[in-house]
N, CA, C and O atoms as a Tripos MOL2 file, in Angstrom:
@<TRIPOS>MOLECULE
protein
  288   287    72     0     0
PROTEIN
NO_CHARGES

@<TRIPOS>ATOM
      1 N          94.4340  -21.5500  -33.5150 N.3       1 MET1
      2 CA         93.8040  -22.4480  -34.4430 C.3       1 MET1
      3 C          94.6750  -22.7700  -35.2730 C.2       1 MET1
      4 O          95.3930  -21.8560  -35.6790 O.2       1 MET1
      5 N          94.8620  -23.8820  -35.6970 N.am      2 SER2
      6 CA         95.5090  -24.6940  -36.8170 C.3       2 SER2
      7 C          94.6660  -24.3880  -38.1380 C.2       2 SER2
      8 O          93.4750  -24.0780  -38.1350 O.2       2 SER2
      9 N          95.4660  -24.5210  -39.2580 N.am      3 GLU3
     10 CA         94.9710  -23.7840  -40.4020 C.3       3 GLU3
     11 C          93.7550  -24.5760  -40.9840 C.2       3 GLU3
     12 O          92.8150  -23.8980  -41.3980 O.2       3 GLU3
     13 N          93.6590  -26.0900  -41.0690 N.am      4 PRO4
     14 CA         92.4990  -26.5930  -41.1830 C.3       4 PRO4
     15 C          91.2200  -26.2820  -40.5400 C.2       4 PRO4
     16 O          90.2420  -26.0900  -41.2630 O.2       4 PRO4
     17 N          91.1110  -26.2090  -39.2730 N.am      5 GLU5
     18 CA         90.1160  -25.5070  -38.3310 C.3       5 GLU5
     19 C          89.9310  -24.2000  -38.8510 C.2       5 GLU5
     20 O          88.7890  -23.7520  -38.7430 O.2       5 GLU5
     21 N          90.7660  -23.5050  -39.3770 N.am      6 ALA6
     22 CA         90.2430  -21.8970  -39.5480 C.3       6 ALA6
     23 C          89.4390  -22.2050  -40.8450 C.2       6 ALA6
     24 O          88.7330  -21.2310  -41.1050 O.2       6 ALA6
     25 N          89.3270  -22.9620  -41.5310 N.am      7 THR7
     26 CA         88.3000  -23.0000  -42.8390 C.3       7 THR7
     27 C          87.3870  -24.0380  -42.4690 C.2       7 THR7
     28 O          86.8020  -24.4910  -43.4530 O.2       7 THR7
     29 N          87.1180  -24.4840  -41.5550 N.am      8 ALA8
     30 CA         86.1690  -25.7800  -41.4170 C.3       8 ALA8
     31 C          85.2970  -25.6860  -40.1080 C.2       8 ALA8
     32 O          85.6020  -25.0630  -39.0910 O.2       8 ALA8
     33 N          83.8740  -26.6040  -40.3790 N.am      9 ILE9
     34 CA         83.1260  -26.6760  -39.1920 C.3       9 ILE9
     35 C          83.3150  -28.3440  -39.0570 C.2       9 ILE9
     36 O          83.7870  -29.1230  -39.8840 O.2       9 ILE9
     37 N          82.7880  -28.6030  -37.7440 N.am     10 THR10
     38 CA         82.8460  -29.9870  -37.3070 C.3      10 THR10
     39 C          81.3470  -30.3450  -37.5240 C.2      10 THR10
     40 O          80.3800  -29.7570  -37.0410 O.2      10 THR10
     41 N          81.3480  -31.3970  -38.3270 N.am     11 LEU11
     42 CA         80.0840  -32.1630  -38.9760 C.3      11 LEU11
     43 C          80.2180  -33.3990  -38.4370 C.2      11 LEU11
     44 O          81.2120  -34.0710  -38.7120 O.2      11 LEU11
     45 N          79.1710  -33.8990  -37.5410 N.am     12 ASN12
     46 CA         79.0610  -34.9730  -37.0420 C.3      12 ASN12
     47 C          80.4140  -35.7090  -36.8440 C.2      12 ASN12
     48 O          80.7130  -36.8070  -37.3110 O.2      12 ASN12
     49 N          81.2540  -34.8160  -35.9840 N.am     13 GLY13
     50 CA         82.3250  -35.2380  -35.1860 C.3      13 GLY13
     51 C          83.6240  -35.1020  -36.2570 C.2      13 GLY13
     52 O          84.7210  -35.4390  -35.8120 O.2      13 GLY13
     53 N          83.5550  -34.6960  -37.4370 N.am     14 GLU14
     54 CA         84.4510  -34.6280  -38.4660 C.3      14 GLU14
     55 C          84.8800  -33.4270  -39.1300 C.2      14 GLU14
     56 O          83.9600  -32.7410  -39.5750 O.2      14 GLU14
     57 N          86.0730  -32.9930  -39.3110 N.am     15 LEU15
     58 CA         86.3400  -31.5140  -39.8950 C.3      15 LEU15
     59 C          85.6290  -31.5830  -41.3590 C.2      15 LEU15
     60 O          85.8430  -32.5570  -42.0800 O.2      15 LEU15
     61 N          84.9630  -30.7540  -41.6880 N.am     16 PHE16
     62 CA         84.2930  -30.4640  -42.9890 C.3      16 PHE16
     63 C          84.6340  -29.0910  -43.5150 C.2      16 PHE16
     64 O          84.1570  -28.1570  -42.8700 O.2      16 PHE16
     65 N          85.4430  -28.7680  -44.6710 N.am     17 PRO17
     66 CA         85.5690  -27.6240  -44.8690 C.3      17 PRO17
     67 C          84.6490  -26.7060  -45.7500 C.2      17 PRO17
     68 O          83.9290  -27.1790  -46.6290 O.2      17 PRO17
     69 N          84.7110  -25.4400  -45.4790 N.am     18 ILE18
     70 CA         83.7230  -24.4760  -46.1290 C.3      18 ILE18
     71 C          84.5950  -23.2540  -46.3000 C.2      18 ILE18
     72 O          85.6940  -23.1360  -45.7580 O.2      18 ILE18
     73 N          84.1380  -22.5160  -46.9450 N.am     19 SER19
     74 CA         85.0410  -21.3000  -47.5420 C.3      19 SER19
     75 C          84.3460  -19.8760  -46.9910 C.2      19 SER19
     76 O          84.5420  -18.8060  -47.5660 O.2      19 SER19
     77 N          83.6250  -19.9920  -45.9690 N.am     20 GLY20
     78 CA         82.8820  -18.7440  -45.2860 C.3      20 GLY20
     79 C          81.6790  -19.2830  -44.7860 C.2      20 GLY20
     80 O          81.4090  -20.4840  -44.7910 O.2      20 GLY20
     81 N          80.8840  -18.2860  -44.3110 N.am     21 ASP21
     82 CA         79.4530  -18.3750  -43.9730 C.3      21 ASP21
     83 C          78.5940  -18.9660  -45.0540 C.2      21 ASP21
     84 O          78.7080  -18.6670  -46.2420 O.2      21 ASP21
     85 N          77.7010  -19.8500  -44.5530 N.am     22 LEU22
     86 CA         77.0290  -20.8610  -45.4510 C.3      22 LEU22
     87 C          75.5880  -20.9590  -44.7790 C.2      22 LEU22
     88 O          75.4470  -21.1470  -43.5700 O.2      22 LEU22
     89 N          74.4610  -20.8050  -45.7370 N.am     23 ALA23
     90 CA         73.3000  -21.1670  -45.2710 C.3      23 ALA23
     91 C          73.0890  -22.5580  -45.1110 C.2      23 ALA23
     92 O          73.3910  -23.3440  -46.0100 O.2      23 ALA23
     93 N          72.4830  -23.0070  -43.7940 N.am     24 LEU24
     94 CA         72.2130  -24.3470  -43.4540 C.3      24 LEU24
     95 C          71.5100  -25.0770  -44.6830 C.2      24 LEU24
     96 O          71.8140  -26.2070  -45.0650 O.2      24 LEU24
     97 N          70.6070  -24.3340  -45.2020 N.am     25 THR25
     98 CA         69.6690  -25.0170  -46.3050 C.3      25 THR25
     99 C          70.9190  -25.1770  -47.7430 C.2      25 THR25
    100 O          70.5970  -25.9750  -48.6220 O.2      25 THR25
    101 N          71.8990  -24.6260  -47.8630 N.am     26 THR26
    102 CA         72.6880  -24.5340  -49.0300 C.3      26 THR26
    103 C          73.8340  -25.8300  -48.5030 C.2      26 THR26
    104 O          74.3540  -26.6130  -49.2980 O.2      26 THR26
    105 N          74.0660  -25.8400  -47.0460 N.am     27 LEU27
    106 CA         75.0950  -27.2140  -46.7710 C.3      27 LEU27
    107 C          74.1500  -28.2900  -46.9410 C.2      27 LEU27
    108 O          74.5640  -29.1900  -47.6710 O.2      27 LEU27
    109 N          72.9460  -28.4470  -46.4450 N.am     28 LEU28
    110 CA         72.1280  -29.7090  -46.5080 C.3      28 LEU28
    111 C          71.8320  -29.9870  -48.1590 C.2      28 LEU28
    112 O          71.7180  -31.1500  -48.5470 O.2      28 LEU28
    113 N          71.7320  -29.0130  -48.9710 N.am     29 ASP29
    114 CA         71.7600  -29.4170  -50.4480 C.3      29 ASP29
    115 C          73.2290  -30.0440  -51.0700 C.2      29 ASP29
    116 O          73.2730  -30.9850  -51.8630 O.2      29 ASP29
    117 N          74.2220  -29.4350  -50.6240 N.am     30 ARG30
    118 CA         75.4660  -29.8100  -50.8430 C.3      30 ARG30
    119 C          75.5970  -31.4020  -50.5190 C.2      30 ARG30
    120 O          75.9720  -32.2880  -51.2870 O.2      30 ARG30
    121 N          75.1940  -31.5060  -49.2040 N.am     31 LEU31
    122 CA         75.3080  -32.9710  -48.7260 C.3      31 LEU31
    123 C          74.1510  -33.8810  -49.3650 C.2      31 LEU31
    124 O          74.1660  -35.0690  -49.0410 O.2      31 LEU31
    125 N          73.2030  -33.4630  -50.1950 N.am     32 GLY32
    126 CA         72.4580  -34.2220  -50.6770 C.3      32 GLY32
    127 C          71.1530  -34.6050  -49.7520 C.2      32 GLY32
    128 O          70.4050  -35.5540  -49.9880 O.2      32 GLY32
    129 N          71.0480  -33.8650  -48.8680 N.am     33 MET33
    130 CA         69.8720  -34.0020  -47.8960 C.3      33 MET33
    131 C          68.7260  -33.4080  -47.7660 C.2      33 MET33
    132 O          68.8480  -32.1880  -47.6560 O.2      33 MET33
    133 N          67.5010  -33.8520  -47.7320 N.am     34 ARG34
    134 CA         66.2680  -32.9850  -47.8840 C.3      34 ARG34
    135 C          65.9410  -32.5000  -46.3600 C.2      34 ARG34
    136 O          65.9290  -33.2010  -45.3480 O.2      34 ARG34
    137 N          65.7000  -31.2110  -46.4730 N.am     35 PRO35
    138 CA         65.6480  -30.3690  -45.1410 C.3      35 PRO35
    139 C          64.4660  -31.1520  -44.3350 C.2      35 PRO35
    140 O          64.5940  -31.2530  -43.1150 O.2      35 PRO35
    141 N          63.2910  -31.7240  -44.9860 N.am     36 GLY36
    142 CA         62.1840  -32.2850  -44.3940 C.3      36 GLY36
    143 C          62.6130  -33.7260  -43.8890 C.2      36 GLY36
    144 O          61.7240  -34.4000  -43.3690 O.2      36 GLY36
    145 N          63.7770  -34.2220  -43.9800 N.am     37 ARG37
    146 CA         64.1560  -35.5560  -43.5960 C.3      37 ARG37
    147 C          65.2600  -35.6100  -42.6650 C.2      37 ARG37
    148 O          65.7210  -36.7080  -42.3540 O.2      37 ARG37
    149 N          65.8260  -34.3250  -42.0910 N.am     38 VAL38
    150 CA         66.9110  -34.2940  -41.1270 C.3      38 VAL38
    151 C          66.6310  -33.5480  -39.9020 C.2      38 VAL38
    152 O          65.8540  -32.5950  -39.8570 O.2      38 VAL38
    153 N          67.3030  -34.0210  -38.8900 N.am     39 ALA39
    154 CA         67.1210  -33.0450  -37.4860 C.3      39 ALA39
    155 C          68.8650  -32.4450  -37.5230 C.2      39 ALA39
    156 O          69.8750  -33.0240  -37.9220 O.2      39 ALA39
    157 N          68.6830  -31.0170  -36.9130 N.am     40 VAL40
    158 CA         70.0750  -30.4400  -37.1020 C.3      40 VAL40
    159 C          70.1580  -29.8290  -35.5400 C.2      40 VAL40
    160 O          69.3190  -29.2100  -34.8860 O.2      40 VAL40
    161 N          71.4430  -30.2380  -35.2340 N.am     41 GLU41
    162 CA         71.9770  -29.5040  -33.9460 C.3      41 GLU41
    163 C          73.0550  -28.5180  -34.0410 C.2      41 GLU41
    164 O          74.1670  -28.9550  -34.3380 O.2      41 GLU41
    165 N          72.9350  -27.4280  -33.8660 N.am     42 LEU42
    166 CA         74.0500  -26.3960  -34.1990 C.3      42 LEU42
    167 C          74.6680  -26.0240  -32.6960 C.2      42 LEU42
    168 O          73.9690  -25.4660  -31.8510 O.2      42 LEU42
    169 N          75.6810  -26.2960  -32.5210 N.am     43 ASN43
    170 CA         76.6610  -25.8230  -31.2930 C.3      43 ASN43
    171 C          75.5800  -26.1920  -30.3280 C.2      43 ASN43
    172 O          75.0710  -25.2850  -29.6690 O.2      43 ASN43
    173 N          75.1700  -27.4340  -30.1720 N.am     44 ARG44
    174 CA         74.4540  -28.2540  -28.9080 C.3      44 ARG44
    175 C          73.0050  -27.5860  -28.7640 C.2      44 ARG44
    176 O          72.3350  -27.8100  -27.7560 O.2      44 ARG44
    177 N          72.5330  -26.7560  -29.8010 N.am     45 GLU45
    178 CA         71.1420  -26.3790  -29.7060 C.3      45 GLU45
    179 C          70.5770  -26.8340  -31.0740 C.2      45 GLU45
    180 O          71.1170  -26.6480  -32.1640 O.2      45 GLU45
    181 N          69.3330  -27.4970  -30.8240 N.am     46 ILE46
    182 CA         68.4750  -28.0980  -31.9580 C.3      46 ILE46
    183 C          67.8740  -26.8430  -32.6760 C.2      46 ILE46
    184 O          67.3710  -25.9170  -32.0400 O.2      46 ILE46
    185 N          67.9590  -26.8720  -34.0530 N.am     47 VAL47
    186 CA         67.4010  -25.9420  -34.9290 C.3      47 VAL47
    187 C          65.9450  -26.3690  -35.2750 C.2      47 VAL47
    188 O          65.6670  -27.5170  -35.6210 O.2      47 VAL47
    189 N          65.0260  -25.3510  -35.1560 N.am     48 PRO48
    190 CA         63.8770  -25.6010  -35.3940 C.3      48 PRO48
    191 C          63.6700  -25.8460  -37.0410 C.2      48 PRO48
    192 O          64.1270  -24.9400  -37.7390 O.2      48 PRO48
    193 N          63.0560  -26.9290  -37.7200 N.am     49 ARG49
    194 CA         62.7800  -26.6740  -39.1470 C.3      49 ARG49
    195 C          62.5320  -25.3690  -39.7870 C.2      49 ARG49
    196 O          63.1380  -25.0780  -40.8190 O.2      49 ARG49
    197 N          61.7050  -24.5820  -39.2610 N.am     50 ALA50
    198 CA         61.2780  -23.5740  -39.8610 C.3      50 ALA50
    199 C          62.2970  -22.5000  -39.7850 C.2      50 ALA50
    200 O          62.1630  -21.4930  -40.4800 O.2      50 ALA50
    201 N          63.4290  -22.6660  -38.8870 N.am     51 ASP51
    202 CA         64.5070  -21.7540  -39.1360 C.3      51 ASP51
    203 C          65.5240  -22.1720  -39.8650 C.2      51 ASP51
    204 O          66.5300  -21.4810  -39.7070 O.2      51 ASP51
    205 N          65.6370  -23.0920  -40.6430 N.am     52 TYR52
    206 CA         66.9370  -23.8250  -41.3520 C.3      52 TYR52
    207 C          66.8380  -22.7000  -42.5450 C.2      52 TYR52
    208 O          67.9940  -22.5440  -42.9370 O.2      52 TYR52
    209 N          65.9860  -21.8820  -43.2620 N.am     53 PRO53
    210 CA         66.4930  -21.1280  -44.1170 C.3      53 PRO53
    211 C          67.0970  -19.7870  -43.7510 C.2      53 PRO53
    212 O          67.6840  -19.1120  -44.5960 O.2      53 PRO53
    213 N          66.9420  -19.3690  -42.3880 N.am     54 ARG54
    214 CA         67.7430  -18.2050  -42.0480 C.3      54 ARG54
    215 C          68.8990  -18.5610  -41.1560 C.2      54 ARG54
    216 O          69.5810  -17.6850  -40.6240 O.2      54 ARG54
    217 N          69.1150  -19.8110  -40.9960 N.am     55 THR55
    218 CA         70.2500  -20.1400  -40.2430 C.3      55 THR55
    219 C          71.7280  -20.0850  -40.8870 C.2      55 THR55
    220 O          71.8840  -20.7030  -41.9410 O.2      55 THR55
    221 N          72.6300  -19.5140  -40.4320 N.am     56 VAL56
    222 CA         73.8760  -19.4560  -41.1040 C.3      56 VAL56
    223 C          75.1240  -20.4270  -39.9940 C.2      56 VAL56
    224 O          75.2830  -20.4470  -38.7730 O.2      56 VAL56
    225 N          75.7310  -21.0480  -40.9980 N.am     57 ILE57
    226 CA         76.9010  -21.8380  -40.6160 C.3      57 ILE57
    227 C          77.9530  -21.1610  -40.7150 C.2      57 ILE57
    228 O          78.1660  -20.6510  -41.8150 O.2      57 ILE57
    229 N          78.9710  -20.9310  -39.5830 N.am     58 ARG58
    230 CA         79.9310  -20.2290  -39.8220 C.3      58 ARG58
    231 C          81.3090  -21.2540  -39.5320 C.2      58 ARG58
    232 O          81.1380  -22.3140  -38.9310 O.2      58 ARG58
    233 N          82.4380  -20.9140  -39.9270 N.am     59 VAL59
    234 CA         83.8710  -21.4930  -39.3410 C.3      59 VAL59
    235 C          83.9130  -21.6220  -37.9110 C.2      59 VAL59
    236 O          83.7750  -20.6670  -37.1460 O.2      59 VAL59
    237 N          84.1380  -23.0250  -37.4930 N.am     60 GLY60
    238 CA         84.2930  -23.1660  -36.1520 C.3      60 GLY60
    239 C          83.0860  -23.7400  -35.5680 C.2      60 GLY60
    240 O          83.1840  -24.1640  -34.4170 O.2      60 GLY60
    241 N          81.8950  -23.8310  -36.2070 N.am     61 ASP61
    242 CA         80.5950  -24.2480  -35.7460 C.3      61 ASP61
    243 C          80.5450  -25.8080  -35.6620 C.2      61 ASP61
    244 O          80.9470  -26.5910  -36.5230 O.2      61 ASP61
    245 N          80.0120  -26.0870  -34.5410 N.am     62 HIS62
    246 CA         79.7010  -27.7880  -34.5720 C.3      62 HIS62
    247 C          78.4280  -28.2040  -34.8310 C.2      62 HIS62
    248 O          77.5330  -27.7660  -34.1080 O.2      62 HIS62
    249 N          78.1060  -29.1250  -35.9100 N.am     63 LEU63
    250 CA         76.8570  -29.6960  -36.4720 C.3      63 LEU63
    251 C          76.8130  -31.0540  -36.1720 C.2      63 LEU63
    252 O          77.7640  -31.8350  -36.2130 O.2      63 LEU63
    253 N          75.5380  -31.3220  -35.8360 N.am     64 GLU64
    254 CA         75.1970  -32.7730  -35.9170 C.3      64 GLU64
    255 C          73.8840  -32.7460  -36.6790 C.2      64 GLU64
    256 O          72.9550  -31.9590  -36.5010 O.2      64 GLU64
    257 N          73.9760  -33.9040  -37.7070 N.am     65 ILE65
    258 CA         73.0690  -34.0280  -38.7500 C.3      65 ILE65
    259 C          72.3910  -35.4870  -38.6500 C.2      65 ILE65
    260 O          73.0980  -36.4840  -38.7990 O.2      65 ILE65
    261 N          70.9540  -35.6010  -38.3840 N.am     66 ILE66
    262 CA         70.6850  -36.9390  -38.5310 C.3      66 ILE66
    263 C          69.6140  -36.7850  -39.5270 C.2      66 ILE66
    264 O          68.7100  -35.9500  -39.5100 O.2      66 ILE66
    265 N          69.8800  -37.8780  -40.5630 N.am     67 ASN67
    266 CA         69.0880  -38.1610  -41.7150 C.3      67 ASN67
    267 C          68.2760  -39.2710  -41.5010 C.2      67 ASN67
    268 O          68.6720  -40.3750  -41.1290 O.2      67 ASN67
    269 N          67.1060  -38.9400  -41.7520 N.am     68 PHE68
    270 CA         65.8560  -40.0030  -41.2710 C.3      68 PHE68
    271 C          65.8610  -40.7440  -42.5090 C.2      68 PHE68
    272 O          66.0040  -40.0840  -43.5380 O.2      68 PHE68
    273 N          65.7120  -42.1780  -42.6110 N.am     69 VAL69
    274 CA         65.5330  -42.9930  -43.8560 C.3      69 VAL69
    275 C          64.4190  -43.6990  -43.6410 C.2      69 VAL69
    276 O          64.2490  -44.1970  -42.5280 O.2      69 VAL69
    277 N          63.5800  -43.8480  -44.5380 N.am     70 GLY70
    278 CA         62.3690  -44.8000  -44.4850 C.3      70 GLY70
    279 C          62.6400  -46.1810  -45.1760 C.2      70 GLY70
    280 O          63.4860  -46.3430  -46.0560 O.2      70 GLY70
    281 N          61.9130  -47.0490  -44.7280 N.am     71 GLY71
    282 CA         62.0260  -48.2640  -45.1160 C.3      71 GLY71
    283 C          61.0330  -49.2340  -44.8830 C.2      71 GLY71
    284 O          60.1770  -48.8370  -44.0920 O.2      71 GLY71
    285 N          60.8830  -50.2440  -45.2600 N.am     72 GLY72
    286 CA         59.7580  -51.3240  -45.1680 C.3      72 GLY72
    287 C          60.2520  -52.8170  -45.3370 C.2      72 GLY72
    288 O          59.4450  -53.7450  -45.2800 O.2      72 GLY72
@<TRIPOS>BOND
     1     1     2 1
     2     2     3 1
     3     3     4 2
     4     3     5 am
     5     5     6 1
     6     6     7 1
     7     7     8 2
     8     7     9 am
     9     9    10 1
    10    10    11 1
    11    11    12 2
    12    11    13 am
    13    13    14 1
    14    14    15 1
    15    15    16 2
    16    15    17 am
    17    17    18 1
    18    18    19 1
    19    19    20 2
    20    19    21 am
    21    21    22 1
    22    22    23 1
    23    23    24 2
    24    23    25 am
    25    25    26 1
    26    26    27 1
    27    27    28 2
    28    27    29 am
    29    29    30 1
    30    30    31 1
    31    31    32 2
    32    31    33 am
    33    33    34 1
    34    34    35 1
    35    35    36 2
    36    35    37 am
    37    37    38 1
    38    38    39 1
    39    39    40 2
    40    39    41 am
    41    41    42 1
    42    42    43 1
    43    43    44 2
    44    43    45 am
    45    45    46 1
    46    46    47 1
    47    47    48 2
    48    47    49 am
    49    49    50 1
    50    50    51 1
    51    51    52 2
    52    51    53 am
    53    53    54 1
    54    54    55 1
    55    55    56 2
    56    55    57 am
    57    57    58 1
    58    58    59 1
    59    59    60 2
    60    59    61 am
    61    61    62 1
    62    62    63 1
    63    63    64 2
    64    63    65 am
    65    65    66 1
    66    66    67 1
    67    67    68 2
    68    67    69 am
    69    69    70 1
    70    70    71 1
    71    71    72 2
    72    71    73 am
    73    73    74 1
    74    74    75 1
    75    75    76 2
    76    75    77 am
    77    77    78 1
    78    78    79 1
    79    79    80 2
    80    79    81 am
    81    81    82 1
    82    82    83 1
    83    83    84 2
    84    83    85 am
    85    85    86 1
    86    86    87 1
    87    87    88 2
    88    87    89 am
    89    89    90 1
    90    90    91 1
    91    91    92 2
    92    91    93 am
    93    93    94 1
    94    94    95 1
    95    95    96 2
    96    95    97 am
    97    97    98 1
    98    98    99 1
    99    99   100 2
   100    99   101 am
   101   101   102 1
   102   102   103 1
   103   103   104 2
   104   103   105 am
   105   105   106 1
   106   106   107 1
   107   107   108 2
   108   107   109 am
   109   109   110 1
   110   110   111 1
   111   111   112 2
   112   111   113 am
   113   113   114 1
   114   114   115 1
   115   115   116 2
   116   115   117 am
   117   117   118 1
   118   118   119 1
   119   119   120 2
   120   119   121 am
   121   121   122 1
   122   122   123 1
   123   123   124 2
   124   123   125 am
   125   125   126 1
   126   126   127 1
   127   127   128 2
   128   127   129 am
   129   129   130 1
   130   130   131 1
   131   131   132 2
   132   131   133 am
   133   133   134 1
   134   134   135 1
   135   135   136 2
   136   135   137 am
   137   137   138 1
   138   138   139 1
   139   139   140 2
   140   139   141 am
   141   141   142 1
   142   142   143 1
   143   143   144 2
   144   143   145 am
   145   145   146 1
   146   146   147 1
   147   147   148 2
   148   147   149 am
   149   149   150 1
   150   150   151 1
   151   151   152 2
   152   151   153 am
   153   153   154 1
   154   154   155 1
   155   155   156 2
   156   155   157 am
   157   157   158 1
   158   158   159 1
   159   159   160 2
   160   159   161 am
   161   161   162 1
   162   162   163 1
   163   163   164 2
   164   163   165 am
   165   165   166 1
   166   166   167 1
   167   167   168 2
   168   167   169 am
   169   169   170 1
   170   170   171 1
   171   171   172 2
   172   171   173 am
   173   173   174 1
   174   174   175 1
   175   175   176 2
   176   175   177 am
   177   177   178 1
   178   178   179 1
   179   179   180 2
   180   179   181 am
   181   181   182 1
   182   182   183 1
   183   183   184 2
   184   183   185 am
   185   185   186 1
   186   186   187 1
   187   187   188 2
   188   187   189 am
   189   189   190 1
   190   190   191 1
   191   191   192 2
   192   191   193 am
   193   193   194 1
   194   194   195 1
   195   195   196 2
   196   195   197 am
   197   197   198 1
   198   198   199 1
   199   199   200 2
   200   199   201 am
   201   201   202 1
   202   202   203 1
   203   203   204 2
   204   203   205 am
   205   205   206 1
   206   206   207 1
   207   207   208 2
   208   207   209 am
   209   209   210 1
   210   210   211 1
   211   211   212 2
   212   211   213 am
   213   213   214 1
   214   214   215 1
   215   215   216 2
   216   215   217 am
   217   217   218 1
   218   218   219 1
   219   219   220 2
   220   219   221 am
   221   221   222 1
   222   222   223 1
   223   223   224 2
   224   223   225 am
   225   225   226 1
   226   226   227 1
   227   227   228 2
   228   227   229 am
   229   229   230 1
   230   230   231 1
   231   231   232 2
   232   231   233 am
   233   233   234 1
   234   234   235 1
   235   235   236 2
   236   235   237 am
   237   237   238 1
   238   238   239 1
   239   239   240 2
   240   239   241 am
   241   241   242 1
   242   242   243 1
   243   243   244 2
   244   243   245 am
   245   245   246 1
   246   246   247 1
   247   247   248 2
   248   247   249 am
   249   249   250 1
   250   250   251 1
   251   251   252 2
   252   251   253 am
   253   253   254 1
   254   254   255 1
   255   255   256 2
   256   255   257 am
   257   257   258 1
   258   258   259 1
   259   259   260 2
   260   259   261 am
   261   261   262 1
   262   262   263 1
   263   263   264 2
   264   263   265 am
   265   265   266 1
   266   266   267 1
   267   267   268 2
   268   267   269 am
   269   269   270 1
   270   270   271 1
   271   271   272 2
   272   271   273 am
   273   273   274 1
   274   274   275 1
   275   275   276 2
   276   275   277 am
   277   277   278 1
   278   278   279 1
   279   279   280 2
   280   279   281 am
   281   281   282 1
   282   282   283 1
   283   283   284 2
   284   283   285 am
   285   285   286 1
   286   286   287 1
   287   287   288 2
@<TRIPOS>SUBSTRUCTURE
     1 MET1         2 RESIDUE 1 A MET
     2 SER2         6 RESIDUE 1 A SER
     3 GLU3        10 RESIDUE 1 A GLU
     4 PRO4        14 RESIDUE 1 A PRO
     5 GLU5        18 RESIDUE 1 A GLU
     6 ALA6        22 RESIDUE 1 A ALA
     7 THR7        26 RESIDUE 1 A THR
     8 ALA8        30 RESIDUE 1 A ALA
     9 ILE9        34 RESIDUE 1 A ILE
    10 THR10       38 RESIDUE 1 A THR
    11 LEU11       42 RESIDUE 1 A LEU
    12 ASN12       46 RESIDUE 1 A ASN
    13 GLY13       50 RESIDUE 1 A GLY
    14 GLU14       54 RESIDUE 1 A GLU
    15 LEU15       58 RESIDUE 1 A LEU
    16 PHE16       62 RESIDUE 1 A PHE
    17 PRO17       66 RESIDUE 1 A PRO
    18 ILE18       70 RESIDUE 1 A ILE
    19 SER19       74 RESIDUE 1 A SER
    20 GLY20       78 RESIDUE 1 A GLY
    21 ASP21       82 RESIDUE 1 A ASP
    22 LEU22       86 RESIDUE 1 A LEU
    23 ALA23       90 RESIDUE 1 A ALA
    24 LEU24       94 RESIDUE 1 A LEU
    25 THR25       98 RESIDUE 1 A THR
    26 THR26      102 RESIDUE 1 A THR
    27 LEU27      106 RESIDUE 1 A LEU
    28 LEU28      110 RESIDUE 1 A LEU
    29 ASP29      114 RESIDUE 1 A ASP
    30 ARG30      118 RESIDUE 1 A ARG
    31 LEU31      122 RESIDUE 1 A LEU
    32 GLY32      126 RESIDUE 1 A GLY
    33 MET33      130 RESIDUE 1 A MET
    34 ARG34      134 RESIDUE 1 A ARG
    35 PRO35      138 RESIDUE 1 A PRO
    36 GLY36      142 RESIDUE 1 A GLY
    37 ARG37      146 RESIDUE 1 A ARG
    38 VAL38      150 RESIDUE 1 A VAL
    39 ALA39      154 RESIDUE 1 A ALA
    40 VAL40      158 RESIDUE 1 A VAL
    41 GLU41      162 RESIDUE 1 A GLU
    42 LEU42      166 RESIDUE 1 A LEU
    43 ASN43      170 RESIDUE 1 A ASN
    44 ARG44      174 RESIDUE 1 A ARG
    45 GLU45      178 RESIDUE 1 A GLU
    46 ILE46      182 RESIDUE 1 A ILE
    47 VAL47      186 RESIDUE 1 A VAL
    48 PRO48      190 RESIDUE 1 A PRO
    49 ARG49      194 RESIDUE 1 A ARG
    50 ALA50      198 RESIDUE 1 A ALA
    51 ASP51      202 RESIDUE 1 A ASP
    52 TYR52      206 RESIDUE 1 A TYR
    53 PRO53      210 RESIDUE 1 A PRO
    54 ARG54      214 RESIDUE 1 A ARG
    55 THR55      218 RESIDUE 1 A THR
    56 VAL56      222 RESIDUE 1 A VAL
    57 ILE57      226 RESIDUE 1 A ILE
    58 ARG58      230 RESIDUE 1 A ARG
    59 VAL59      234 RESIDUE 1 A VAL
    60 GLY60      238 RESIDUE 1 A GLY
    61 ASP61      242 RESIDUE 1 A ASP
    62 HIS62      246 RESIDUE 1 A HIS
    63 LEU63      250 RESIDUE 1 A LEU
    64 GLU64      254 RESIDUE 1 A GLU
    65 ILE65      258 RESIDUE 1 A ILE
    66 ILE66      262 RESIDUE 1 A ILE
    67 ASN67      266 RESIDUE 1 A ASN
    68 PHE68      270 RESIDUE 1 A PHE
    69 VAL69      274 RESIDUE 1 A VAL
    70 GLY70      278 RESIDUE 1 A GLY
    71 GLY71      282 RESIDUE 1 A GLY
    72 GLY72      286 RESIDUE 1 A GLY
């Protein structure tokens, strides 16, 4: 594994650096996303919203986050 991958996750298809295990809710906060307005897939599995607080993101994980935007 190359050095950048050793300290990163793949977030929506791009490398995103992290310094170790990270709570999903912490990651969403850092990204400025509200948990009630996103859908999260972790390693090809949908994460139920009720599980967000106890879901841990680890180096090497693959995430897809969809942010729902309202408008009118």
